[in-house]
N, C-alpha and C positions, 0 to 999 in steps of 0.2 A: 241863619243860613237865608234867611227871609231872602226872599225877590235874589236869590242865585241864580245869575244862565250860565245854565249846564246842556251837556251837549252830548246823546252817547251815540255811537256810534257803532250797526249792528253793523254782523257779519251775516244778519241777515233779516227781514221786515219780521218781529212776536208769531211765535203760533201755540200760541199756552197750549191748543184742543192738541197735536202734535207730539211735544215736545216739554221736557222737562224743561228747559235749553230754554222755551215763550216762559213756561210758569215763571223757571227765575228771574226775567227780565222783566218783567211786569207788579213780579216788586215790587225789586228798584225802582223801580219808577216811582209807585205806588210809593215807599217811606221820601224819597226825593219829593217826591209832591208838597205830600204831608206838614214837611220838615218850607215847605214853603217856597221853593224854586222851580222856577218855570221851565218848563227845558222842550230841549229838541232831539230828538230822533232823524239820526240820518243812516241810510245806505246805500253803500254801492247795490247790493241785491235787482234781483229780478222779486217784481212785487205777485208775488201767491194772492190766492182764489183764498185760501184760507186763512189767511194772514190775522189779527189783532188790528181793527184802526182805529190807531193808538189816535186818532184829531175826534173821538169818541171820548176821548177820556181831557179834553183839554190835551193836548202835547201836539208842534206843533211836528207837521213828516217832510223825514225833500231828500230830494234821489240826492247826494253827489254821480260820480265816477271818478276810479281811476285811470293811476296816473295823468292826471288833471292838474290843468292851475288855477280853473274853477273850484274849485274846495282851497287850493293859498285864500282867493276873494273872499267864498264863503266863507270860510271859516275867523277868517278877521274883521271879515264886519260885522260879524254875528259874538266874536272878541264874549267868547264864553268866561266864566270862575277856577270852569271845572268841566272838560270834559273825561266820561268815560270809556272806557275800549270796548265791546263786545265780546273775550277773545287773542289771546297775544296777534296773528293772521293778521288782522286789522289795526291795532294795534305797528306791529312792524307792515300796514301798509300803509296807515294816513299819522304815525306815532313821531316820526322827525317832521308834518307841513308842518303839526298841533304847532311842535314845541319851535319851530323858524317865528308864525305866524302869531301864536299868541306865546308866549314863552314863564307869561304870569300865568297859566294857566291853572290848577291842577290836577294830572293825571293820573289818571284809576283806569286799574287795566282788570276785568274782571276774568277767573280761569276759566266760570263754567265749571271742571274738572282738569287734573293736571294732566293732560293733553298725555307725553311725549311718554306717559305710566299707561298711559293705558295704549296703546303703543305698544308699550317695550312687553304688559304681560301676554298682549293677542298674542305676538310675534314668538315669544315662549309658545305660549298652545298648540297656532301653527306649525313648531316644530315640535310639538309630543313631548317636550317637556320642562323641566322647572324652574321658576321665578326665578331668576338672582342678583341681587341690583345690582352686579356689573351691569346684564340688558339696561337698566334705567339710567349710562351712560349714552348717546348717541346725540346725533346730531338732529331733531325734533325739537330735544333737550339743552341745545348748547341754544338752538331760536329760542325757545318759551323763558331759559331761566334770565339769557339773554331783555326777554318782552319785559319778564318781572322786572329788572333790575334800570330799567330805563323811567320804568313807572315811578312817580312818589308811592304812593299804596298800590295793591295785587289782593283781594279780596279771595278769600282760599276753601272752598263748598266742604271741605276737610276736614279731622281733625287728625287724622293721620297724614294725608298729604304734609298739610305747616309741621308735624315735624318732620317728614319729607324733606323738606324745606331747608328749614333748621338745621336740623345734624348733619344731613346729606352733601346738600349741598353748600351751607354756610352758610345763608341770604338771614340780610340777620332782618332779626321782631320786630321790629321797626317800616319795613318795608313791606309786614304780610298782618291779613286783619281775618281775623276766622269768621264768619256770615256761613252761613247754611240756609239753607229753605222757610222762611219767615212767617209762618201758618195762624192761623185764632186756635187760640187756646175748646180746643173740647168741653163743652160742657155738659151737664148735665143733660137741656135742653132740648139739645145736638142728637146725645147721648140715646135719650127716647126717640129720634126721628126714623133712627136705623132702621129696617128689617130686621128680623128674629131668628137666629138660631136653623125653625124649621120652616121660615118666610124666602128662605135664601137655598143656593140650588146652585151645584157646577162652580168648575176651577176655573180660573179666571191670564190670562195673558197679558195686558196690555203695553207697545213700545215702538216707535216711530221706525220700519221699516229700512232709511237709510244709517242707521248706527249703526254694524257692523255686531256688537256684544248683546241687543238684542235680536239678532237674522238669526243669530250664532245660539244665544236658546232657543229659538221658534223651531229651527234644526235637529238643535239635542229635544228637545220634547219631543216632537217626531219621533222621530226614530227611538232612541232613548227607555227616555222615564214614560214618556206618555201609554208607552204596551203596558207594560208592568202593572201602573191603575189599574191601565182599564181590564189588566185579569184579575184583578182586587175587585171593580170598583164597576161592575162591567153595566149598569146603565145612568151611567156618570160621565159627564159630555166636558173640555177641557175648547169651550171658549176664545180663543186669536181674535186682539185686534192691536190695528196699526198703524197708521198713514203713512201712507205711501207705501203700499206694499206692489212689490216684484211679480210679475208674472210666474218664477222661478216657486214664490210663495202662494200663488197663491192654488198652483198644483196642489201643497204639504192639507188641503181640502178636502176628507176624505171621513163624510158626514156615515156609515158604516163602519168608520174605527171610534163615533164619539170622540174626534176632533176636525173643530172649525176651523179656518182662516173667515177670519168677518173684515177685511180691511175698518177700515179709517173707524170710529166711536165719534157718536152724532153730539154725542155723553160721558165721556170718560168714569164722570164719578158714581153714574146711576147706568151703568156696565161695574163696577167692581162693584157700587150697593149690591146690586141683584144676586154676584157671585158668593157662596163658601168659603173658597179659600181663592187667594194669588196661589199662584202657580211661577217660580221666578228665578228656578237654574241657574246664577249669571253664573260662564265658566268663565273671567276676567271683564275688565271696567279697569274705572274710578270715579272717584268725588263717591256724594249720595244719590242715592238714587228717586230719583223722582215718583214713581209706578210705585213704593213702598212705604212712603209717606203715606204717597194717594188712600193705600190699601187703607193704611191705620186710621186717617181723615172720614174713612167703610165706611170704623167698624167689623175690617172685614179680614181676616187671623193669613196671615203669608208662611208659605215653605219656599222659603230664599239661600244659600251657598256661605260659604265664607267670604266671596267677594259681597256681594253680594249684602252683604249686611257691614261689609268696613264701613265705621267707623260710628254706628251708624245710632247704637244704643248705650253705646261704654258700657255704664253695672249695669244698668235695671236689663230684665229679664224680654228676645223673643218678645217678636210680632206676631208667635207661631211655631215652627222649628225652621235652627242651621244646622245643614247638613248639606257632606257632596259626593260620596261613593252614591251609583245609582240606584241602590236597590233599599238602602236606610232612607234617602230622597221621597222611595214613592213608601214606604211604609208611614214613614212620618202623615202623607199628605193624606194617607187612607188615616190614618188615627185621627190626624183632624180631622177630618170628615167628615168622620163619623160617633167622629166625641164630642159629648154640648161640654163636658165641664169644663174636658181640656179647649173647646174652641173660645168662652166662655175666657176664661182667664189671659187666655191667648189676644183674650182683643179686649180684656180688664191690659193687655198689657201697651202696651198699643198702643192708651191715653196715656194712659202714664210716656209713654217713651216723647208722645207730643208734648204734652207738658209740663215741660223737665228739658229738652233740650230742643225743640224748632216754632214756643209759643215767639211769635216776632216782640210785647216785652221787652220780652229776656233781652234781646240785642243791643234796638231801633235806636236807640238811645247814646247807645258803646260807638256803635259805627260814626256816626252824628258827630261826637263829641271828638272818632275822633278823628274827619275828616276838618274838623275848625281848625284844632290845632297846631292840625302838619300844615293849616294854610297858615295858620301868624304868623310859623316862622317856613316860613315853606322853602327861604335860602337856607338853610341855616343846614333841615333837614333834610335840603342834596347837596347841603358840602358835604354831611356825614354821608356822601353815597357818594362816589368819587366814583368807585369803576360805577357804575351805570350812566354820569356822565360819559366817562371815554369812549363805553359802548353809545350814548347818543350822538357824537362828535362822530365814528369811526360811524356810527349809519347812516346816519345827515349823511355824510360828506358818501361816502360811495351809493348808498339809496339814491340819492336824492337826482345824482346824477346819468340813475341806468333808466329813474323813472322819466328822465327830462327825455332822455334820450328816444321811450316811448313814447312819450308825448308826440317829440320833433316829428318821429315814423309812423305815425302816430295823423298826423296835421298831414301830412303828403298827397298818405290818400283815399 
């Protein structure tokens, strides 16, 4: 892959200190750079003061415009060998333009998580009923699955989602590639640098408030879980951190109840390392939870739900406790907080999970090999995905003319 030009089209500029999606994007960038790729990162989003400056690591940075022919000229001139779309909405917006102007470029979709799965679970939760497979077949699912089929390869972060796509939606395995979070193996020197049990205090939850599963978790903690834990451990606090807290979130700050809303953490890692337990009773969501990976990387045990731990630990014991009932969550949290033996064993479990399921050296070569193999037989690969070609044809026809109409309308204003 040496000297390949790669265009990444981001839904937003990466914010690794704000979200797991930002962290994931920088992991992908690092892997591609390591394999000799020249990377240009483009986005139609507004810049943010919290965005990572990709130019610091030798990445080209380009602002692009939605529904504008300037992108066509840009991508044609750039002529990348590979285009990576950050989430399916970005592929919807720019995929047809890439296909039209750079037909030989490999098109890869990074799903982050399956949006339609997260939204289906969220809807079932809000309607106070059990989630069922029927909930999956939504308009969002049609859009996201169509995007997956139009691309040459889609990156899936969760094995549960891999199975769902293959079994429930009959997506051919050749279009999917399992690529979890890619992190460094936890070695002895890292473990020795962690604060010990007695040097840590309090519970912590950390997550971007713009992400609905996180905001819901904070509400659940405040209303249901924390009162129970606070009764069991009256001298212990819950420290909640997260980017973009709303006024409604800030109003939950109640120091007299040992419940603290702290806003954005300058260093999420520092915050998690100081805490004794990560408390993350997530009630709906999808993908893999970056906050729970980070907990393991910091040697901090966690209490989460079945949804929170979904697809993350395989056959290995969890880095703490998995519970779904509020009483069980509270009791498990108090026990883990007080029991040093259990705490140390949970920390050890987290090391095992990271080193066996997320260590980047396990996955990097397979990913690069998969790209090289598809590129070597791209025409045949696309012939075998005829439904994808049909969807590409119809999207190009319909979206192209809608986009041209918007473009013409904008030019008159």
